[in-house]
C-alpha positions, 0 to 999 in steps of 0.5 A: 754547313752554313746552308744547313743552319740557315734552312734549320733556322727558317724551319723553326721560324716558320713553325713558330709563326704558324703556332702564333697564327693558330693561337690567334685564330683559336682566341678569336673564334666566334664560337668560343666568344659566344659561349661567354655569358654577359654580366647584363644578360641572363641565360636564354629565355624562351618567352617571346616577351619578358621583364625582370624587375626589383620590387622596392625600386621598380628598376628593370634588371632585364627585359625583352619586348617589354612594351609590346602588347600581349594577352595576359590571360589569367594574370588579369586576376592580379588587378581584379584582386587589387580592385576588390580589396579597395572596396572590401575587407578580407573578412567581408561576406559575399554571396555568389549569384547567377554571375557564376554562370557568366563565363564560357564553359571551357573556363578555369573554375573554382567550383563556386555555385550560385548561392555559395557564401564565401569571405572575400579572402576565400574568393581571392583564394579561389581567384589566385590559387585555383584561378577560378574565372567565376570567382572573378565574376563574383568579385566584379559583381559585388564591387559594382553592386556596392557602388550602385546600391539602388540599382539592379545591375545585370552582370554585363553592366556590372562587368563594364563598371568593374573593368572601368575601375580596373583600367583606371587603377592600372592607369593610376599605377602607371600601367598606361598600355593596359586595357581590360574588358573582363575581370578574369582574362578569358581571351578578347582581342581588346583585352591586353597589357604589356610585360612592363605594365604587368610588372607594375601591377604585380609589384603593387599587388605584392605590397598588399599583405593579403594578396602577398600571403595568398599568392604564396599559398600552395593550397586551401582546404575548408569552408568558404566562410564561417557561416557557409557549409560548402567545402573547397579544395584548391591547389595552386597552378604555380609549379615554383611553389610545389614540391617537384622538378620546378620548386624554387626555394625563393618563390613567393607567388604570384599568378599563372595564365594560359589561353591558346592566344596568349600561350603560357604566361606567368607573373612570378615573385621571389625573395632571397631576404635581400632582394624582392624580384618580379618576373613576368613572362608572355607566350612561353612553353609550359615547361619554359615559363618555370625554367625561364622564371628561375633563370631570371631570378638567379640572374637577378640575385647573382648579378645585382645588389645594393651598392654604395655610390656615395657615403654621407659625410665623405670628403671629396677634396681640399680647396685653397681659399684666397685672402684667408686670415693670416695665421690660420689655414687657407685650406678647407675640405669639401664634403657631401652630406647625403648618402646614396645606394643603388641597385646595380650590377658590378658592371653598372657600378664600374660605369658610373661617372662622377662630375664635380662643379663648383660655384666659383673658379676661386673661393675667397674668404670669408667662407662658413662651414656648411656653405654650398660650394658646388654640386656633384652629379653621378651618371650611368650611361649618360643618365643622371642617377643622383646629385648632391650639394657639396659643402664647406667643412671648416670656416675660413675668416677674411684677413684685414689690417687689424688681423694682419697687425695682430698676426705680426705682433703675435709673430714678434712675441713668439719669435722673441720667446722661441728657442731660436731666440736663446742665442740672441738673449744670451748675447744681450745678457752678455752685453748687459753684464759687460756694460755693468762691469765697465760702469763699475770699474769707472765708478771705482776709478772715480772714487779713488781719484776724488778721495772716496767721493764720486762726482755726480752730475 
């Protein structure tokens, strides 16, 4: 019987150990772990290079190969629009010239002909909505002619002048790895940018109210200008703005691009009322650029928000001040005046570290309210993101012989008239009364002894 019991117990133990091993294997299975999405990474993106940034801060929320040189195709036209608006107002009138024919036959065109009269605003519509390469040429020629009014510039010369302005503008924006040789983006081996640079250029464009408005338009129908008879019908190539499979409710622009060498490209923008995001994608598939843009935007909107890192006036801690005036508090609170919020994911917010340093190892009176006591520094992954002075909230005066004497005198008076002193005052009063009684008895005896008269010394 004992032998059967031992065998049964051994069998049960073996089964339990096997179950634990199996559970451990299932828990650590790499396939299951790989299915868990990272809070700092969007779902798969098929573009070979991309970046997601936030407009107001310029912060990069997600990126891949963002510093690699790429061909931008028609995303080039975003910078063309920016430069053009530095020299013309939207309602200025421009007459197209023979430069409309200075584009290759297979270029994307908006139907502008030599002699057409358009407002600059409608040239920008032809440039951004319809992606007309000839519209880019007309704008480049108009700007160059305005800068050189006494010259009869060929288009080739005008294009070089305009592209010089484009490259200067890109450099001034911080897009230091961008070099354009034409205003429209038709392929040229020496015409390149990066996802990071294109995001910087796109952000600047979306701060321009004219470009921002046009970039969000789905179509334009009408005359090119009040004094022009030609009618145009331009419809956007940006499927994020168009009713259909890829319509994205938060989409606000900006510009598509395609060449065989560049692949399908997109500079897209979106706003949910709290965040304004920009996604730039290079060398994607036709469908992939819409899916990737939406994936990036959803990631940005869901994972990031402006979070309060430091609240203005927040109390950090109390410090004890040495040599403080007797009778007054030797403690004072330390606070920071500034407020600071940053665009962060929850994971990033949890990784912020706060370091406090004081100007002295020990504070000694006097200290005044508003004095700088030290500094607080916030870091994220070792990078400093904010710092502020720490200030004294309440003044603490220094003790002296005079203040000490006043303190002890005040203590004595307070002690004399405190509740605890009542028994002592009672005892003193009793002694006085007893003394008075004794004196009175002595006087009475003396009066009787000397016949009613009291001997006075």
